N, C-alpha and C positions, 0 to 999 in steps of 0.2 A: 693240694687238698689233701698230700700227705698217705695217700691209700684209702684213705675214709674214704666212705661211700656218698656219691656227692646227691645231696638233697634240692629234690626239683619241688616246687611246688606248681599243683595245677587246678588252675579256677576256672569252671565252668559250670551252667545250671543243668547243664544236661546229665543225669546218672549214669546211663548207659557210656557216655563217651569217656566220662570219668572212671567208671571201672576198666574200660577197655585201655585207657591210658596207663592205668595203675598198675596193671597187668603188665604191658609192655615194657614202660619203665623198668619194676622191680627185677622181671625177666631176664633184663639188661646191669642189675645191681645198685640201681638206684634207690635211695630211700624216699617214699613218695608223704607230701603232704597237700592234703585237696580242701580246696573251698568250693561253696556252690550259690555264694555270690558276690557282689564286691565288696563289702564290709567285710564280709570273714576274709575274703581275701586279703587284706588290708592289715587287719589283725594278726593273722598268722604268718602275713609278711614279718610284721613288727618283732613278732615275739616268738617265730621259729629258724630265725634266721637263715632261708633258705640259700641255694647255692645261684641256683635259678627258676623263674616264674617263666609259665605256660600261660596265658592270660585270654580268656575269650571277649570278647568284646562286647556283645547283648548279654550283659546278667541284670537280676534283679537288685536292688539298694543303690548300687554305685556303678554305672555301665565301665566297660574293660580299659576306654582312654580316660578317665575320671582315673580309676585306680592308676593305670601308668604315669598320668601326669603326677599324681601324689608320692608316688613309689620314686622317681626320678628325682622331686622337688625335695623327696628326706633324704640327710647327707648320711646317715647312717647306712638307706637300702640305693643310694643312686647310684651304686656301681652293679649291681646285682642285675647281670643279664635278663631281657625279659624278650619272651618270643609272644607277640600276637598271634592266635591260633582263632578264627574266626568265620565265619558265612560272608563278612563285609568285603565285597572283593572290589568294590566301586573304589580308582584313582582319589577319589578325595579322601576314602578311608583311612589307603594305606599311605596315602604321603602328610597325614593329618599322625597317623601313630609313629611315622618315623620320625617326622618333626616333633613329636612329645619326647622321643627318646627309646623306643622300641630298637631292639639290636636285630629283630629278623621278622618275617611276617611270613604266616602262611594260610594258605585260603582251605575253610573245610569245601566240601570233601578232602581229606588228606591222605597221604602216604606215611604209614604210620612209622617206616623206616627213613625216610626222609625227614621226618621230626626229628627222631632219634640221632641221626646224623650230624641234624644242625645243633642241638644239642651239645654234641660230645665236642663241635667244633666252637661253639662259643664259651664251653667250660676249660676245653685247652690254652681259648686267648686268654680268659680270664684268669688262670692259672700259670698263666708265661708261656706254657708250651704252644709252639704253632701249630 
């Protein structure tokens, strides 16, 4: 990313959670793009070219797993890492998301620093630094 700020698209229908994540991400130097439903998430993923996406599973208009599948099937977006951040903690939910191409899976409630560490790891991997 050549010193440029990484662009993080966060998709969640909880305005308080969006605000908290935006605050934490900006404090770490990330550019933040927000979406409040699945349709907006897809639109912003296509037009804003984020470096990484944080995606809730349960959202209006299109759920997170549908958004994930569409992102991973789009050649322009398929390499973009996606972290599922959701209250769904069942084995089937986790396995389904990973099978659809999620790069990581975090269950709510979550530890913000853990999310930041996972994002940094995926972004480093994406840019070729281990």
